[in-house]
N, C-alpha and C positions, 0 to 999 in steps of 0.2 A: 330726207324728206326735203325737197327742194321748191322754192315757190318763186315768183316771179311778179310784177304787179305793172299795170297800164292804167291809168285811170284810176276808177273803182274797182276794177277787174282783177281778180289774183287767179294766177293758173297754180295750181299745186298738183306733184307728183311725190306720192307714195311708194317707197319700195317693198318686196316680199317680207313679211313680217311685220310691218310697221301696223300699230294701233291705232285705227281710222279715228275714233272719237277723240284720245288726245292730240293726234297729229292736227286735226282740223281746227281745235283749239287753239294750238300753237300757234297756227299758222292766222289765225284772225286775232289774234294777241300782236302778233307780228307786224301786221299790217292795219292795223288799227280800226279791225271791223267789229264793231261794239253791237250794231244790228244789220244783218244783211240776209241775203240767199247764199245756198246752194245749187247754182242752177243744174248745173249737170255731172254725173262724173260716170265713167268707163273702168272698164279693167277688169279684175276677177277678185272675190272675197272667200275666203276661212275662217273657221271657227267664228261664224256669226249667230247671230240670234234676232231672230223677226218676231212681230207679234202681228194677233188681230184682234183689233178691240171691239168685245163681245160685251154681252150684257152684264156680267160678271167680271170684265175689266177685263184687262189682255191676256190672250191664248195665245202662250209663246212655246216655239220650238228653236231648237238649237241645232244646229249642222257644223261639221268638221268640216268638212272636204267640199273641196274648191266648186265655185258657183261662177260663172260670167257675171259679169257687172254690166248689166242692162241699162241700168238707169239709176239715178242717186239725184234725189232735192230733196230741199227742205229748206228750213229757218233758222238762222243764227241771231239769238239773244241776250248775248256773253253776260249781262246784267240780270239775267233770270237764272232758273230750275226747269226744266232742263235747258242749258246754252245751245245745245241741238237739238231738232226734232229734225229726223231724216226719216223719209220713206224710199224704198229699192226695188227693184225688178230684177230678180238673177234668174238665168237658164243654166239649165242641169245639162249634163251630157246626153240625154235622151232628148233632148232640144224643147223639154217642156219647161216652163218657167212658174217661179214661184216668188211671191211679194208679200213686201208689208210695211210694220213700221219699225226700224231699223233700231237695235237694241245694244247691240255692238259688232264688231266685225275687227279683223285682219286683213290687213292685203295680202292676195296671192299673187304672187309675180310682180305686176305694178298697176296703179291707180293713177289716172288722169283727171282732176277735179278744178272745175270754174267756181267758186266765187264770187259775188256782188256785194261792194257796200254800199251803205244809206247813209247819205250826209244826213239828210232832214228827217228821216222817219226813223222813229224809236221804238223798237220790238221788247216787251215786256210778256213776262206769264203769271198769269193768275189762278189758283183754283174755282173752277167751277162746280159746286155741289149737285146741280141738275144732272152735268154729265160726267162727274167723274173724274175731268180730263183737269190738266193745268194746261189751259187756254190761252191763245195769244192775246196779248191785250196792245194795243197800238198808243203809245203815250204822245 
């Protein structure tokens, strides 16, 4: 993992085989991002799990093969569970696209990702019994 910071912006480069979630959490810690956003991400993913939030919770699907990372974005709340809430859009070899909530992933070839740190916005999460989700709370 390589990172570089300018102001409240951090650019992260991940290499083939890097585990996405632990790498982004490590980058957030390194650059003191307690609350922030994943603004964009491009590259390729492999060994990933995405989900769709249906009436009975997440309907998850696992993919082992490489997909083009078309979009990656979400929120960072390092003091919460989960720390990262990420959504993705991925391209298939046939140029079709899939997407959803990202649960886990490994970098295939390379990923380029931009993070933003919030200085005066504190993000947290709290379970909402009505929705069944750990929802964002703005503290």
